[in-house]
Residue frames as qw, qx, qy, qz and C-alpha x, y, z in Angstrom:
[[0.000, 0.885, 0.467, 0.000, 0.00, 0.00, 0.00],
 [0.444, 0.427, -0.068, 0.785, 2.86, 2.37, 0.77],
 [0.255, -0.320, -0.466, 0.785, 3.22, 5.16, 3.30],
 [0.040, -0.776, -0.413, -0.475, 0.52, 7.79, 3.72],
 [0.343, 0.074, -0.362, 0.864, 1.25, 10.98, 5.61],
 [0.276, -0.835, -0.446, -0.165, -0.73, 12.99, 8.14],
 [0.338, 0.299, -0.276, 0.849, 0.51, 16.31, 9.54],
 [0.425, -0.750, -0.499, 0.089, -0.62, 17.57, 12.94],
 [0.237, 0.497, -0.165, 0.818, 0.07, 21.24, 13.70],
 [0.459, -0.581, -0.580, 0.341, -0.16, 21.85, 17.46],
 [0.087, 0.698, 0.077, 0.707, -1.13, 25.49, 17.90],
 [0.408, -0.748, 0.178, -0.492, -0.58, 27.53, 21.11],
 [0.805, 0.043, -0.559, 0.195, 1.91, 24.92, 22.27],
 [0.212, 0.309, -0.548, 0.747, 3.32, 26.97, 25.15],
 [0.568, -0.256, 0.232, -0.747, -0.15, 26.89, 26.70],
 [0.909, -0.005, -0.270, -0.318, -0.94, 23.27, 25.83],
 [0.536, 0.329, -0.706, 0.325, 2.31, 21.97, 27.32],
 [0.209, -0.278, 0.610, -0.712, 0.89, 22.61, 30.79],
 [0.817, -0.037, 0.018, -0.576, -2.03, 20.29, 30.04],
 [0.453, -0.400, 0.797, 0.008, 0.47, 17.37, 29.78],
 [0.440, 0.181, 0.853, 0.214, -1.58, 15.64, 27.08],
 [0.430, 0.528, -0.064, -0.730, -3.00, 16.68, 23.69],
 [0.554, 0.133, 0.797, 0.200, -4.25, 14.78, 20.68],
 [0.078, 0.135, -0.516, -0.842, -4.95, 15.28, 17.00],
 [0.724, 0.207, 0.089, -0.652, -8.25, 14.84, 15.24],
 [0.781, 0.052, 0.622, 0.022, -9.06, 11.40, 13.89],
 [0.344, 0.614, -0.481, -0.523, -7.52, 10.66, 10.49],
 [0.929, 0.158, 0.299, -0.149, -7.84, 7.69, 8.14],
 [0.183, 0.644, -0.695, -0.263, -4.91, 5.81, 6.61],
 [0.165, 0.178, -0.962, -0.121, -5.16, 2.38, 5.05],
 [0.550, -0.369, -0.599, -0.449, -8.86, 2.15, 5.85],
 [0.581, -0.407, -0.589, 0.387, -8.09, 2.45, 9.57],
 [0.161, -0.907, -0.090, -0.379, -8.85, 5.37, 11.88],
 [0.680, -0.021, -0.370, 0.633, -5.94, 6.74, 13.90],
 [0.239, -0.961, -0.069, -0.123, -5.16, 9.43, 16.46],
 [0.547, 0.371, -0.406, 0.631, -1.84, 11.02, 17.39],
 [0.567, -0.793, -0.222, 0.004, -1.33, 11.63, 21.09],
 [0.408, 0.571, -0.360, 0.615, 1.28, 13.93, 22.58],
 [0.688, -0.657, -0.279, 0.133, 2.42, 13.70, 26.20],
 [0.318, 0.670, -0.299, 0.600, 4.62, 16.35, 27.78],
 [0.714, -0.561, -0.332, 0.257, 6.10, 15.62, 31.18],
 [0.326, -0.888, 0.074, 0.316, 8.66, 17.78, 32.93],
 [0.401, -0.520, 0.547, 0.519, 11.42, 16.81, 30.49],
 [0.219, -0.062, 0.810, 0.540, 10.21, 15.23, 27.29],
 [0.638, 0.308, -0.056, -0.704, 7.67, 15.36, 24.48],
 [0.324, -0.055, 0.939, 0.104, 6.49, 11.83, 23.73],
 [0.544, 0.263, -0.268, -0.751, 4.38, 10.90, 20.70],
 [0.403, 0.035, 0.909, -0.104, 2.11, 7.89, 20.22],
 [0.414, 0.041, -0.576, -0.704, 0.12, 6.50, 17.32],
 [0.360, 0.072, 0.777, -0.511, -3.20, 5.11, 18.58],
 [0.075, -0.307, -0.851, -0.421, -5.99, 3.05, 16.99],
 [0.256, -0.164, 0.103, -0.947, -8.93, 5.45, 17.32],
 [0.750, -0.158, -0.244, -0.594, -11.59, 2.72, 17.32],
 [0.273, 0.260, -0.894, 0.241, -9.86, 0.29, 19.70],
 [0.302, 0.017, 0.694, -0.654, -12.81, 0.27, 22.13],
 [0.685, 0.328, 0.182, -0.625, -15.44, -0.50, 19.50],
 [0.463, 0.411, -0.717, -0.320, -13.66, -3.02, 17.28],
 [0.936, -0.173, -0.118, -0.283, -14.80, -6.67, 17.60],
 [0.685, -0.544, 0.480, 0.066, -12.67, -9.17, 19.49],
 [0.837, 0.062, 0.441, 0.317, -9.67, -10.58, 17.67],
 [0.446, 0.890, 0.025, 0.089, -8.80, -7.53, 15.60],
 [0.657, -0.436, 0.242, 0.565, -5.14, -6.93, 14.75],
 [0.458, 0.889, 0.020, 0.013, -3.32, -4.45, 12.55],
 [0.773, -0.170, 0.182, 0.583, 0.25, -4.91, 11.36],
 [0.204, 0.970, 0.113, 0.074, 1.67, -1.44, 10.77],
 [0.652, -0.023, -0.013, 0.758, 4.93, 0.26, 9.98],
 [0.003, 0.951, 0.267, 0.152, 5.09, 3.93, 10.91],
 [0.519, 0.157, -0.172, 0.822, 7.42, 6.92, 11.32],
 [0.244, -0.897, -0.342, 0.138, 6.96, 9.78, 13.77],
 [0.523, 0.281, 0.007, 0.804, 8.70, 13.10, 13.11],
 [0.179, -0.852, -0.249, 0.424, 8.95, 16.32, 15.10],
 [0.583, 0.635, 0.216, 0.458, 9.64, 18.75, 12.27],
 [0.377, -0.502, -0.007, 0.779, 12.35, 21.36, 12.55],
 [0.401, 0.825, 0.395, -0.058, 10.82, 24.20, 10.60],
 [0.014, 0.900, -0.312, -0.303, 14.18, 25.84, 9.91],
 [0.196, 0.539, -0.792, -0.209, 16.11, 22.77, 8.78],
 [0.914, -0.001, -0.221, -0.339, 14.79, 19.33, 7.79],
 [0.623, 0.322, -0.651, 0.291, 18.14, 17.83, 8.77],
 [0.032, -0.282, 0.638, -0.716, 17.49, 18.78, 12.41],
 [0.740, -0.221, -0.142, -0.619, 14.05, 17.15, 12.53],
 [0.288, -0.306, 0.855, -0.303, 13.69, 14.33, 15.07],
 [0.755, 0.126, -0.379, -0.520, 12.36, 11.05, 13.65],
 [0.399, -0.240, 0.858, -0.218, 11.61, 7.60, 15.06],
 [0.647, 0.195, -0.505, -0.537, 10.45, 4.53, 13.14],
 [0.356, -0.180, 0.876, -0.271, 8.99, 1.19, 14.17],
 [0.520, -0.025, -0.687, -0.507, 6.93, -1.78, 13.00],
 [0.275, -0.085, 0.729, -0.620, 4.16, -3.04, 15.31],
 [0.285, -0.375, -0.831, -0.295, 1.13, -5.28, 15.58],
 [0.309, -0.190, 0.286, -0.887, -1.69, -3.27, 17.16],
 [0.418, -0.302, -0.839, -0.172, -4.39, -5.23, 19.01],
 [0.494, -0.736, -0.365, -0.286, -6.75, -5.02, 21.98],
 [0.715, -0.556, -0.156, 0.394, -3.88, -5.01, 24.49],
 [0.418, -0.331, 0.211, 0.820, -1.47, -2.84, 22.49],
 [0.340, 0.772, 0.520, 0.131, -3.61, -0.19, 20.84],
 [0.145, 0.982, -0.111, 0.045, -1.03, 2.62, 20.95],
 [0.847, -0.136, 0.086, 0.506, 2.69, 2.79, 20.43],
 [0.249, 0.940, -0.019, 0.232, 5.27, 5.53, 20.25],
 [0.708, 0.149, -0.262, 0.639, 8.46, 7.14, 21.48],
 [0.341, -0.806, -0.096, 0.475, 10.02, 9.69, 23.77],
 [0.622, 0.680, 0.227, 0.313, 10.86, 12.15, 21.00],
 [0.367, 0.590, -0.086, 0.714, 12.53, 15.33, 22.24],
 [0.358, -0.311, -0.492, 0.730, 13.64, 17.24, 25.32],
 [0.032, 0.881, 0.471, -0.023, 11.16, 20.03, 26.09],
 [0.295, -0.761, 0.115, 0.567, 14.01, 22.48, 26.62],
 [0.307, -0.142, 0.638, 0.691, 15.21, 21.75, 23.10],
 [0.188, 0.575, 0.753, 0.258, 11.69, 21.84, 21.72],
 [0.045, -0.927, -0.369, 0.042, 10.81, 25.30, 23.05],
 [0.524, -0.388, 0.120, 0.748, 14.27, 26.84, 22.63],
 [0.280, 0.860, 0.043, -0.425, 14.23, 30.22, 20.89],
 [0.373, 0.715, -0.489, -0.331, 15.50, 29.98, 17.31],
 [0.480, -0.253, 0.840, 0.007, 15.67, 26.20, 17.74],
 [0.282, 0.193, -0.674, -0.655, 13.34, 25.69, 14.81],
 [0.131, -0.252, -0.959, 0.006, 10.90, 23.30, 16.48],
 [0.011, -0.722, -0.590, 0.361, 8.59, 25.95, 17.96],
 [0.178, 0.067, 0.319, 0.929, 7.75, 28.61, 15.36],
 [0.353, -0.286, -0.204, -0.867, 4.92, 31.13, 15.84],
 [0.485, -0.199, 0.609, -0.595, 3.96, 29.08, 18.91],
 [0.900, 0.209, -0.051, -0.379, 3.28, 26.04, 16.70],
 [0.370, -0.403, 0.828, 0.118, 4.83, 22.57, 16.69],
 [0.708, 0.372, -0.335, -0.497, 4.55, 20.47, 13.54],
 [0.548, -0.228, 0.800, -0.084, 4.24, 16.70, 13.89],
 [0.615, 0.369, -0.482, -0.504, 4.24, 14.32, 10.92],
 [0.647, -0.146, 0.737, -0.131, 3.27, 10.65, 11.00],
 [0.496, 0.381, -0.609, -0.487, 3.77, 8.34, 8.02],
 [0.671, -0.092, 0.650, -0.344, 1.84, 5.08, 8.21],
 [0.446, 0.269, -0.737, -0.430, 1.99, 1.94, 6.09],
 [0.767, -0.121, 0.424, -0.466, -0.76, -0.56, 6.98],
 [0.092, 0.387, -0.883, -0.250, 0.76, -3.94, 6.08],
 [0.329, -0.193, -0.907, -0.179, -2.02, -6.28, 7.21],
 [0.453, -0.222, 0.245, -0.828, -5.46, -6.02, 8.82],
 [0.225, -0.180, -0.957, 0.027, -7.15, -8.87, 10.67],
 [0.061, 0.586, 0.633, -0.502, -10.81, -8.03, 11.15],
 [0.314, 0.815, 0.459, 0.162, -12.86, -5.25, 9.59],
 [0.344, 0.233, 0.035, 0.909, -11.56, -1.95, 8.27],
 [0.004, 0.512, 0.455, -0.729, -12.95, 1.23, 9.84],
 [0.418, 0.636, -0.070, -0.645, -13.54, 2.67, 6.36],
 [0.843, 0.267, 0.461, 0.074, -14.24, 0.40, 3.39],
 [0.448, -0.168, 0.485, 0.732, -11.94, 0.50, 0.38],
 [0.212, 0.622, 0.615, 0.436, -14.92, 1.54, -1.78],
 [0.187, -0.938, -0.269, 0.113, -15.54, 4.54, 0.48],
 [0.478, -0.571, 0.251, 0.619, -11.88, 5.45, 0.34],
 [0.404, 0.155, 0.589, 0.683, -11.92, 5.42, -3.47],
 [0.054, 0.760, 0.550, 0.342, -15.12, 7.50, -3.71],
 [0.295, -0.932, -0.209, -0.008, -14.49, 9.97, -0.90],
 [0.712, -0.251, 0.013, 0.656, -10.74, 10.32, -0.89],
 [0.097, 0.959, 0.058, -0.260, -9.97, 14.08, -1.04],
 [0.650, 0.675, -0.170, 0.305, -7.32, 15.42, -3.36],
 [0.634, -0.711, 0.188, 0.238, -3.88, 15.17, -1.78],
 [0.288, 0.814, -0.492, -0.116, -0.40, 16.00, -2.96],
 [0.995, -0.009, -0.001, 0.103, 1.62, 12.91, -3.89],
 [0.050, -0.843, 0.536, 0.010, 5.26, 12.78, -2.88],
 [0.912, 0.170, -0.362, 0.088, 7.93, 10.12, -3.21],
 [0.656, -0.695, 0.269, 0.119, 10.25, 8.99, -0.45],
 [0.015, -0.697, 0.667, 0.263, 13.88, 8.29, -1.19],
 [0.381, -0.091, 0.916, 0.080, 12.96, 4.61, -1.64],
 [0.168, -0.041, -0.667, -0.725, 10.27, 5.54, -4.20],
 [0.089, -0.470, -0.865, 0.149, 7.28, 4.72, -1.97],
 [0.082, -0.588, -0.334, -0.732, 4.33, 7.08, -2.39],
 [0.210, -0.328, -0.608, 0.692, 3.28, 9.35, 0.48],
 [0.071, -0.703, -0.501, -0.500, -0.06, 11.19, 0.52],
 [0.291, -0.066, -0.397, 0.868, 0.11, 14.43, 2.46],
 [0.239, -0.745, -0.413, -0.466, -2.61, 16.36, 4.23],
 [0.241, 0.155, -0.475, 0.832, -2.46, 18.83, 7.09],
 [0.290, -0.654, -0.691, 0.106, -4.87, 19.31, 9.99],
 [0.063, 0.215, -0.107, 0.969, -6.06, 22.91, 10.47],
 [0.424, -0.067, 0.346, -0.834, -8.69, 23.29, 13.20],
 [0.604, 0.115, 0.729, -0.300, -9.95, 19.77, 12.59],
 [0.727, 0.631, 0.102, -0.250, -10.06, 20.01, 8.78],
 [0.696, -0.166, 0.497, 0.491, -7.61, 18.19, 6.52],
 [0.411, 0.877, 0.005, -0.249, -6.34, 20.49, 3.77],
 [0.817, 0.413, -0.018, 0.402, -3.64, 20.44, 1.13],
 [0.583, -0.336, -0.081, 0.735, -0.30, 22.02, 2.01],
 [0.199, 0.275, 0.297, 0.892, -1.04, 24.77, -0.53],
 [0.333, -0.667, -0.445, -0.496, -4.29, 25.55, 1.34],
 [0.575, -0.374, -0.545, 0.482, -2.84, 25.74, 4.87],
 [0.204, -0.076, -0.146, 0.965, -2.16, 29.49, 4.97],
 [0.326, -0.298, -0.370, -0.817, -5.61, 30.33, 3.57],
 [0.629, -0.451, -0.621, -0.127, -7.36, 27.99, 6.02],
 [0.503, -0.300, -0.463, 0.665, -5.40, 29.34, 9.00],
 [0.039, 0.058, 0.010, 0.997, -6.15, 32.94, 8.05],
 [0.456, -0.405, -0.510, -0.606, -9.87, 32.15, 7.73],
 [0.656, -0.483, -0.567, 0.120, -10.00, 30.65, 11.23],
 [0.394, -0.134, -0.297, 0.860, -7.93, 33.50, 12.68],
 [0.136, -0.098, -0.103, -0.980, -10.45, 36.06, 11.42],
 [0.692, -0.196, -0.200, -0.665, -13.60, 33.94, 11.88],
 [0.013, 0.287, -0.907, 0.309, -12.86, 31.63, 14.80],
 [0.513, 0.141, 0.636, -0.559, -16.57, 30.82, 15.31],
 [0.463, 0.319, -0.489, -0.666, -17.16, 29.81, 11.68],
 [0.597, 0.056, -0.769, -0.224, -17.38, 26.04, 12.28],
 [0.207, -0.222, 0.712, -0.633, -18.54, 25.92, 15.91],
 [0.703, 0.144, 0.378, -0.585, -21.94, 24.55, 14.89],
 [0.627, 0.411, -0.579, -0.321, -20.57, 22.23, 12.18],
 [0.758, -0.337, 0.451, -0.329, -21.35, 18.73, 13.49],
 [0.899, 0.351, -0.246, -0.091, -20.05, 16.40, 10.77],
 [0.642, -0.597, 0.474, 0.086, -17.44, 13.96, 12.10],
 [0.868, 0.268, 0.326, 0.260, -16.61, 12.15, 8.88],
 [0.379, -0.551, 0.269, 0.694, -13.28, 13.58, 7.73],
 [0.318, 0.206, 0.653, 0.656, -14.21, 13.31, 4.06],
 [0.011, -0.831, -0.534, -0.154, -17.38, 15.33, 4.59],
 [0.343, -0.826, -0.046, 0.445, -15.36, 17.91, 6.53],
 [0.420, -0.266, 0.475, 0.726, -12.74, 18.07, 3.78],
 [0.240, 0.517, 0.672, 0.472, -15.44, 18.40, 1.11],
 [0.114, -0.920, -0.370, 0.058, -17.02, 21.37, 2.92],
 [0.397, -0.698, 0.175, 0.570, -13.64, 23.05, 3.40],
 [0.414, 0.032, 0.599, 0.685, -12.82, 22.60, -0.29],
 [0.116, 0.755, 0.576, 0.292, -16.15, 24.24, -1.22],
 [0.271, -0.906, -0.152, 0.288, -15.35, 27.15, 1.10],
 [0.438, -0.497, 0.372, 0.650, -11.81, 27.65, -0.25],
 [0.359, 0.293, 0.661, 0.590, -12.98, 27.34, -3.87],
 [0.017, 0.874, 0.476, 0.098, -15.70, 29.92, -3.27],
 [0.323, -0.835, 0.061, 0.441, -13.17, 32.35, -1.78],
 [0.463, -0.175, 0.550, 0.673, -10.82, 31.75, -4.74],
 [0.262, 0.606, 0.637, 0.398, -13.70, 32.59, -7.09],
 [0.116, -0.949, -0.282, 0.082, -14.43, 35.86, -5.28],
 [0.440, -0.664, 0.252, 0.548, -10.75, 36.80, -5.47],
 [0.535, 0.253, 0.556, 0.584, -10.77, 36.69, -9.28],
 [0.024, 0.162, -0.175, -0.971, -11.12, 39.72, -11.49],
 [0.535, 0.416, 0.410, -0.611, -14.73, 40.59, -12.33],
 [0.511, 0.539, -0.421, -0.520, -13.90, 40.02, -16.00],
 [0.133, 0.309, -0.940, -0.062, -12.95, 36.39, -15.28],
 [0.086, 0.270, 0.946, -0.158, -16.41, 35.17, -14.25],
 [0.199, -0.325, -0.523, -0.763, -19.99, 35.64, -15.40],
 [0.546, -0.275, 0.170, -0.773, -23.38, 36.20, -13.81],
 [0.897, -0.060, -0.378, -0.221, -23.90, 32.44, -14.13],
 [0.568, 0.184, -0.624, 0.503, -20.75, 31.93, -12.06],
 [0.207, -0.303, 0.391, -0.844, -22.26, 34.21, -9.40],
 [0.806, -0.175, -0.127, -0.551, -25.29, 31.92, -9.37],
 [0.832, 0.060, -0.529, 0.153, -23.05, 28.90, -8.82],
 [0.259, 0.281, -0.554, 0.740, -21.28, 30.75, -6.00],
 [0.504, -0.298, 0.181, -0.790, -24.63, 31.48, -4.35],
 [0.910, -0.108, -0.300, -0.266, -25.50, 27.78, -4.48],
 [0.650, 0.180, -0.580, 0.458, -22.12, 26.90, -2.93],
 [0.074, -0.323, 0.426, -0.842, -22.77, 29.43, -0.15],
 [0.746, -0.243, -0.047, -0.619, -26.22, 27.92, 0.46],
 [0.864, 0.028, -0.498, 0.067, -24.56, 24.49, 0.79],
 [0.378, 0.235, -0.571, 0.690, -22.15, 25.84, 3.43],
 [0.372, -0.290, 0.256, -0.844, -25.00, 27.48, 5.36],
 [0.868, -0.142, -0.244, -0.408, -27.02, 24.26, 5.22],
 [0.778, 0.084, -0.538, 0.312, -23.95, 22.50, 6.66],
 [0.548, -0.796, -0.232, 0.110, -24.08, 24.90, 9.65],
 [0.560, 0.062, -0.036, 0.825, -21.06, 26.96, 8.67],
 [0.077, -0.868, -0.293, 0.394, -21.36, 30.51, 9.98],
 [0.502, 0.086, 0.396, 0.764, -20.51, 32.40, 6.80],
 [0.117, 0.898, 0.391, -0.166, -22.50, 35.63, 7.06],
 [0.221, -0.733, 0.298, 0.570, -19.23, 37.51, 6.39],
 [0.308, -0.077, 0.763, 0.562, -18.79, 35.58, 3.15],
 [0.239, 0.663, 0.705, 0.081, -22.42, 36.17, 2.19],
 [0.002, 0.907, 0.106, -0.406, -21.91, 39.93, 2.53],
 [0.233, -0.531, 0.549, 0.602, -18.78, 39.80, 0.40],
 [0.325, 0.239, 0.833, 0.379, -20.54, 37.72, -2.26],
 [0.177, 0.833, 0.509, -0.121, -23.37, 40.28, -2.35],
 [0.104, -0.814, 0.189, 0.540, -20.81, 43.08, -2.84],
 [0.274, -0.243, 0.744, 0.558, -19.17, 41.20, -5.70],
 [0.296, 0.516, 0.789, 0.152, -22.58, 40.47, -7.23],
 [0.105, 0.902, 0.264, -0.325, -23.52, 44.17, -7.12],
 [0.152, -0.666, 0.447, 0.577, -20.22, 45.12, -8.75],
 [0.320, 0.036, 0.845, 0.428, -20.72, 42.47, -11.44],
 [0.254, 0.727, 0.638, -0.017, -24.24, 43.74, -12.16],
 [0.003, -0.888, 0.029, 0.459, -22.89, 47.32, -12.33],
 [0.263, -0.405, 0.668, 0.566, -20.22, 46.10, -14.73],
 [0.323, 0.349, 0.835, 0.279, -22.84, 44.39, -16.90],
 [0.159, 0.876, 0.410, -0.201, -25.05, 47.50, -16.89],
 [0.141, -0.775, 0.288, 0.544, -22.01, 49.61, -17.72],
 [0.327, -0.122, 0.782, 0.516, -21.10, 47.31, -20.61],
 [0.282, 0.616, 0.725, 0.124, -24.67, 47.48, -21.96],
 [0.028, 0.923, 0.162, -0.349, -24.64, 51.29, -21.63],
 [0.253, -0.571, 0.511, 0.591, -21.29, 51.47, -23.39],
 [0.357, 0.184, 0.815, 0.417, -22.58, 49.36, -26.27],
 [0.197, 0.815, 0.543, -0.036, -25.62, 51.64, -26.64],
 [0.099, -0.878, 0.103, 0.457, -23.42, 54.76, -26.55],
 [0.356, -0.302, 0.675, 0.571, -21.09, 53.21, -29.12],
 [0.326, 0.493, 0.753, 0.288, -24.08, 52.61, -31.43],
 [0.059, 0.930, 0.299, -0.204, -25.29, 56.20, -30.90],
 [0.257, -0.711, 0.356, 0.550, -21.80, 57.50, -31.57],
 [0.415, 0.037, 0.756, 0.505, -21.63, 55.47, -34.76],
 [0.245, 0.747, 0.604, 0.129, -24.92, 57.01, -35.97],
 [0.091, -0.937, -0.051, 0.332, -23.73, 60.53, -35.06],
 [0.384, -0.455, 0.542, 0.593, -20.45, 60.00, -36.86],
 [0.379, 0.347, 0.741, 0.433, -22.36, 58.95, -39.98],
 [0.097, 0.906, 0.409, -0.044, -24.56, 62.04, -39.71],
 [0.256, -0.810, 0.211, 0.484, -21.48, 64.23, -39.29],
 [0.432, -0.134, 0.679, 0.578, -19.94, 62.58, -42.34],
 [0.288, 0.631, 0.664, 0.279, -23.10, 63.25, -44.36],
 [0.062, -0.954, -0.195, 0.221, -23.21, 66.87, -43.14],
 [0.374, -0.596, 0.412, 0.579, -19.52, 67.33, -44.01],
 [0.408, 0.187, 0.719, 0.530, -20.19, 65.99, -47.51],
 [0.139, 0.832, 0.523, 0.123, -23.17, 68.34, -47.89],
 [0.237, -0.888, 0.029, 0.394, -21.12, 71.24, -46.53],
 [0.447, -0.294, 0.560, 0.632, -18.38, 70.46, -49.01],
 [0.317, 0.499, 0.692, 0.414, -20.95, 70.50, -51.79],
 [0.025, -0.940, -0.334, 0.061, -22.38, 73.83, -50.62],
 [0.388, -0.696, 0.247, 0.552, -18.86, 75.26, -50.31],
 [0.435, 0.051, 0.645, 0.626, -18.28, 74.32, -53.95],
 [0.164, 0.771, 0.568, 0.237, -21.48, 76.10, -54.92],
 [0.234, -0.914, -0.080, 0.322, -20.30, 79.20, -53.03],
 [0.453, -0.410, 0.459, 0.644, -17.00, 79.06, -54.87],
 [0.356, 0.375, 0.679, 0.520, -18.75, 78.80, -58.24],
 [0.006, 0.903, 0.426, 0.052, -21.08, 81.73, -57.46],
 [0.365, -0.788, 0.116, 0.481, -18.13, 83.77, -56.22],
 [0.457, -0.121, 0.574, 0.669, -16.24, 83.10, -59.49],
 [0.221, 0.627, 0.635, 0.392, -19.31, 84.10, -61.56],
 [0.175, -0.932, -0.254, 0.189, -19.71, 87.25, -59.46],
 [0.427, -0.568, 0.311, 0.630, -16.09, 88.20, -60.09],
 [0.392, 0.206, 0.655, 0.613, -16.63, 87.70, -63.84],
 [0.061, 0.817, 0.528, 0.224, -19.70, 89.95, -63.91],
 [0.337, -0.850, -0.060, 0.401, -17.93, 92.54, -61.79],
 [0.462, -0.261, 0.454, 0.716, -15.11, 92.66, -64.35],
 [0.247, 0.510, 0.640, 0.518, -17.63, 93.27, -67.14],
 [0.141, -0.914, -0.378, 0.041, -19.28, 96.08, -65.18],
 [0.419, -0.700, 0.149, 0.559, -15.96, 97.74, -64.46],
 [0.429, 0.024, 0.573, 0.698, -14.96, 97.46, -68.11],
 [0.114, 0.714, 0.590, 0.359, -18.22, 99.07, -69.17],
 [0.278, -0.902, -0.216, 0.249, -17.80, 101.88, -66.65],
 [0.444, -0.524, 0.308, 0.658, -14.35, 102.71, -68.01],
 [0.486, 0.437, 0.573, 0.495, -15.53, 103.00, -71.65],
 [0.118, -0.149, 0.043, 0.981, -15.25, 106.62, -73.08],
 [0.399, 0.560, 0.465, -0.557, -18.46, 108.51, -73.68],
 [0.564, 0.481, 0.572, 0.350, -19.92, 108.57, -77.22],
 [0.140, -0.294, 0.175, 0.929, -19.10, 111.52, -79.51],
 [0.514, 0.511, 0.106, -0.681, -21.44, 113.32, -81.90],
 [0.388, 0.426, -0.698, -0.426, -19.97, 111.36, -84.74],
 [0.008, -0.027, 0.991, -0.132, -20.65, 108.12, -82.84],
 [0.360, 0.389, 0.637, -0.560, -24.26, 109.11, -82.41],
 [0.561, 0.646, 0.073, -0.513, -25.10, 110.56, -85.87]]
């Protein structure tokens, strides 16, 4: 099957360390549900991989698993602390792990393990054999599996990566966006009750896609796209996401798009009017040119007649001989 990766970002670690124990949300790898548990005593941070459904599985279940636990050094991968083991999990041994790192080293300033008050934990799991039922069927995994970035280990084995942000698994490229959303709207998902991680991931993907749409230029989407965005927003509201802030922003974008459409229609009408006026001006200019030619002809004729009159006026008077 190969390794699959889950990343657990422990936020506000300097506060949580006094609680002595913390745990990740449930995640699914190899059709099995898992939890990461962190224990912090006076000296060490210890990490354990635990079968999340150990209390509800039928008697006789066993899971042969190979896994790696890593406390990530966010300044240098070479300084990250990693432990690896291969275990059979069962009713008696439903969690396994290691003493990973001295707390003094973990929280040291500029040590690289605690950055922005966050500690990053990575677990890579390869489920080798399962005796008993899977927690999630293979069919469900194929249908519901969210998009994940595929990486290769040095040995060529595939690793699927996702990161937990406030209980939602997101792609590494989505982490900053998801964190910023929860920082500004911490109550957004308080009433969201879905526990299935694939449903949660689906809703988060809808939310992030909707925000990406609203961040595009008005010229890049149509009124029909606005309609699709409104349906996506309705889906989020029906899922009990508190997204009134997003609804207001969508309404603003919709108004701007309508104004743009009205402006485009007005511009087209003005362009047609301008075209008609230009044609009229062209016709008037042609008529004016024709009238100017007439004026020139009349002026030339007038000059000719004037010359005749002047010539007649200069003629000498008749003599008696001329008369008789």
